Structure formats: C-alpha cells, structure tokens
Backbone bond lengths (Angstrom), bond angles and torsions (degrees), N, CA, C in turn:
res aa  C-N    CA-C-N  psi(-1)  N-CA   C-N-CA  omega(-1)  CA-C   N-CA-C  phi
1 M - - - 1.453 - - 1.527 112.99 -
2 V 1.331 116.44 -4.89 1.457 119.45 178.37 1.521 110.07 -61.54
3 G 1.323 117.30 -39.03 1.457 121.06 179.29 1.514 112.29 -61.72
4 R 1.329 117.14 -40.21 1.473 120.30 179.05 1.518 111.21 -64.18
5 A 1.336 116.69 -43.19 1.463 120.48 -179.54 1.526 110.84 -65.38
6 R 1.305 116.17 -40.19 1.464 120.71 179.29 1.529 110.98 -65.92
7 F 1.328 116.35 -43.06 1.462 120.15 178.53 1.530 110.16 -65.95
8 A 1.329 117.52 -38.96 1.474 120.70 177.52 1.528 110.42 -61.63
9 R 1.319 117.84 -38.91 1.473 120.77 177.37 1.531 110.68 -66.05
10 F 1.331 117.04 -38.88 1.463 120.94 177.78 1.526 110.27 -63.10
11 V 1.333 116.64 -47.20 1.468 121.15 178.85 1.524 109.97 -62.63
12 A 1.319 116.97 -43.09 1.468 121.19 179.32 1.524 110.94 -59.00
13 D 1.311 116.04 -43.27 1.460 120.89 179.47 1.523 111.12 -63.22
14 R 1.320 117.15 -42.74 1.466 120.86 -178.32 1.535 112.06 -71.15
15 L 1.326 117.65 -32.79 1.466 120.82 -177.82 1.522 112.94 -92.61
16 G 1.325 116.89 -11.26 1.463 120.30 -179.44 1.520 112.94 74.62
17 I 1.328 116.37 35.84 1.458 121.61 179.00 1.523 109.08 -127.36
18 D 1.328 116.77 173.03 1.458 118.70 179.88 1.535 110.38 -80.94
19 P 1.337 117.30 156.58 1.470 120.99 -176.97 1.531 114.11 -61.39
20 T 1.318 118.29 -30.69 1.462 120.57 178.82 1.526 110.46 -65.65
21 T 1.317 116.40 -44.47 1.469 120.39 177.60 1.521 110.34 -65.84
22 A 1.318 117.06 -40.62 1.471 120.14 177.67 1.524 110.32 -60.34
23 A 1.324 116.98 -41.78 1.474 120.41 178.79 1.527 110.67 -62.60
24 R 1.334 117.53 -39.60 1.478 120.70 177.79 1.521 110.45 -65.43
25 L 1.321 117.61 -42.14 1.462 120.89 179.16 1.531 110.80 -66.43
26 L 1.318 116.80 -38.96 1.466 120.14 177.28 1.521 111.21 -65.26
27 K 1.310 116.52 -33.95 1.472 120.75 176.97 1.531 110.17 -63.94
28 I 1.315 116.60 -39.61 1.473 121.16 176.50 1.521 109.78 -62.17
29 S 1.333 116.51 -47.19 1.462 120.76 -179.86 1.526 111.38 -63.76
30 R 1.324 116.66 -40.88 1.472 121.30 179.65 1.528 110.47 -64.30
31 A 1.323 117.24 -39.56 1.468 121.21 179.72 1.524 111.62 -69.37
32 T 1.320 116.99 -31.70 1.461 121.33 -179.14 1.521 111.82 -70.04
33 H 1.312 117.15 -41.94 1.473 122.55 -177.79 1.526 109.71 -135.53
34 P 1.332 118.31 71.29 1.468 119.76 -174.08 1.529 114.26 -62.70
35 R 1.303 118.50 -35.82 1.465 120.54 -177.74 1.518 112.74 -76.36
36 R 1.320 117.05 -27.51 1.466 120.96 -176.09 1.528 112.63 -105.26
37 F 1.333 117.12 4.82 1.464 119.15 -175.11 1.531 111.81 -61.86
38 G 1.306 118.31 -42.40 1.462 120.97 -179.36 1.517 112.72 -59.53
39 V 1.318 116.58 -41.96 1.468 121.06 178.30 1.525 109.94 -66.03
40 R 1.333 116.06 -43.32 1.468 120.47 -179.82 1.526 110.93 -64.73
41 A 1.325 116.31 -41.29 1.461 120.43 179.60 1.530 110.94 -65.13
42 A 1.319 117.02 -42.37 1.468 120.81 178.95 1.527 110.96 -64.30
43 A 1.324 116.79 -41.77 1.465 120.27 178.77 1.525 110.42 -63.68
44 F 1.333 117.11 -41.65 1.464 121.05 177.59 1.527 110.10 -61.71
45 L 1.322 116.45 -44.45 1.459 120.97 -178.86 1.529 111.47 -58.22
46 V 1.309 116.56 -46.07 1.471 120.48 179.44 1.525 110.39 -65.65
47 A 1.335 117.30 -44.04 1.465 120.95 -176.27 1.530 112.58 -70.32
48 A 1.321 117.39 -30.85 1.461 120.48 -176.05 1.524 112.92 -94.34
49 W 1.308 117.67 -11.59 1.459 121.98 -176.96 1.528 109.51 -83.54
50 E 1.320 115.81 113.31 1.464 120.27 179.48 1.518 109.09 -82.94
51 P 1.297 119.81 144.31 1.459 129.24 0.79 1.529 113.57 -90.44
52 L 1.336 116.86 1.70 1.462 120.04 -177.21 1.526 111.99 -58.39
53 G 1.321 117.14 -44.18 1.464 121.08 -178.37 1.512 113.24 -60.82
54 Q 1.335 116.44 -32.88 1.463 119.92 179.93 1.523 112.21 -70.17
55 R 1.292 117.15 -19.71 1.461 120.70 -179.60 1.531 112.98 -85.40
56 L 1.323 116.69 -11.65 1.465 120.43 178.15 1.519 110.27 -75.97
57 P 1.313 118.00 148.88 1.466 119.67 171.92 1.532 109.62 -58.99
58 R 1.325 116.91 144.98 1.472 121.66 -174.56 1.527 112.93 -55.04
59 R 1.341 117.05 -44.66 1.473 119.73 -178.78 1.523 111.53 -63.07
60 L 1.317 116.52 -41.32 1.457 120.84 179.87 1.523 110.74 -66.98
61 R 1.328 116.63 -42.57 1.472 120.20 178.40 1.524 110.65 -63.77
62 F 1.321 117.71 -45.10 1.465 121.05 178.69 1.525 110.75 -59.03
63 R 1.321 115.73 -45.04 1.462 119.76 -178.90 1.532 111.20 -63.60
64 A 1.327 116.72 -41.99 1.461 120.88 179.96 1.526 111.28 -64.02
65 L 1.323 117.08 -42.30 1.463 120.77 178.67 1.520 110.85 -67.87
66 N 1.314 116.04 -42.27 1.460 120.83 -177.18 1.526 112.92 -68.92
67 M 1.328 117.66 -29.12 1.470 119.97 179.66 1.525 111.55 -60.73
68 L 1.324 117.34 -34.09 1.460 120.18 179.26 1.520 111.14 -92.71
69 L 1.326 117.36 -43.77 1.464 120.78 -175.53 1.520 112.85 -73.80
70 G 1.321 117.52 -32.22 1.467 120.70 -178.80 1.519 113.01 -54.73
71 P 1.323 118.83 -55.54 1.465 119.61 178.72 1.528 113.13 -63.07
72 M 1.325 117.23 -31.48 1.465 120.13 179.50 1.520 111.47 -63.85
73 L 1.311 115.66 -38.75 1.465 120.59 -174.02 1.524 113.03 -104.49
74 A 1.322 117.12 11.41 1.467 120.90 -178.96 1.524 112.42 -87.39
75 T 1.310 116.99 -6.91 1.465 120.17 -179.42 1.523 109.43 -114.41
76 P 1.318 117.92 152.09 1.469 119.84 175.44 1.529 112.45 -56.84
77 A 1.324 117.21 -37.93 1.467 120.19 179.57 1.524 110.81 -63.24
78 G 1.315 116.80 -41.17 1.453 120.66 178.50 1.509 112.43 -66.11
79 I 1.311 116.77 -43.61 1.463 121.12 178.43 1.518 110.26 -62.81
80 N 1.333 117.11 -44.46 1.462 120.67 179.74 1.526 111.79 -63.02
81 A 1.324 116.79 -42.43 1.469 120.18 -179.91 1.527 110.54 -63.15
82 Y 1.332 116.65 -42.26 1.463 120.51 179.75 1.523 111.11 -69.95
83 A 1.320 116.73 -47.07 1.461 121.11 -176.45 1.522 112.05 -65.34
84 A 1.312 118.43 -33.44 1.457 121.18 179.55 1.526 110.62 -62.63
85 Q 1.314 117.65 -29.20 1.458 121.90 179.82 1.524 112.18 -86.85
86 R 1.304 117.72 -15.48 1.466 121.61 -172.06 1.518 113.43 -109.95
87 F 1.325 119.25 16.68 1.456 121.65 -177.38 1.519 110.23 -61.87
88 E 1.307 115.57 132.83 1.458 121.30 176.53 1.516 108.22 -120.43
89 A 1.307 116.15 123.87 1.467 120.69 -176.17 1.523 111.73 -58.99
90 G 1.314 117.48 -30.66 1.457 120.81 -179.53 1.516 113.36 -65.76
91 L 1.329 117.92 -17.63 1.463 120.80 -179.93 1.520 112.06 -87.00
92 A 1.323 117.06 -17.96 1.469 120.57 179.71 1.527 107.95 -74.77
93 R 1.305 115.93 133.88 1.470 120.42 -178.69 1.512 110.26 -126.06
94 D 1.297 114.13 146.98 1.456 120.47 174.06 1.526 106.82 -85.02
95 V 1.316 116.99 114.06 1.463 121.67 -175.57 1.526 111.36 -59.64
96 S 1.336 117.24 -36.21 1.455 119.39 -177.07 1.523 112.52 -69.36
97 A 1.312 118.51 -15.52 1.458 121.45 -179.90 1.518 112.23 -98.85
98 G 1.333 116.79 18.06 1.464 120.84 -177.89 1.516 112.57 -69.80
99 P 1.330 118.03 163.25 1.461 122.82 -177.05 1.517 113.52 -69.82
100 C 1.323 118.91 -12.42 1.461 121.47 -177.99 1.524 112.03 -86.10
101 E 1.329 117.07 -4.67 1.452 120.46 -179.76 1.525 109.84 -71.31
102 S 1.322 116.00 142.05 1.471 120.60 178.29 1.488 110.56 -105.29
C-alpha cells in the first residue's frame, strides 16, 4: 500500500488538496474503472510529472489527465470533496451587496 499512499500524495500535490482527500478521490476513480485504473494512473503520472508532461502534445496530455480526473469529479461526492479543499474566500459574496440592490 506504500505505492497507493505515494501516488495519493503526488495527486494531492498536483491538485492542491490534502493527501486524504486525494486518496478518497482516487478510490472513486478506482471504483469507476477497476480494470483500467492502473493504465489511467500511469498516464496521469506521465502527464502531470514535470517537465515530462510539458513535452507531450496538448491533446495527449489533456486526455491522460482527464482519464483519471474525469471519473473523480463526475460524481457529486467527488466534486464536494475537491471543492471543500479549494475554497477561496474571494469567491464568497455577500448577497445583500449585489448590483441589483436599489
């Protein structure tokens, strides 16, 4: 299981989230495509690993990243887990101070 923890830390670093949340998101992706998870994880690793990922053609890199991230963020649980880690105070707005107020 050392490999899973290490990969979760790599994903966490690339997504800007904590390793526990990354592990939960990876579990979602693994459950979605259990037979192809290893291929998807390897493709993500190559595409996200700098500077190697920058040398890939854009379409290939996008596809490799999306193969792993797509299933992670395709469920409400995945979106909530990711969004909870990515909250930015600047995005919160006071509704009463909106431009439609008279």
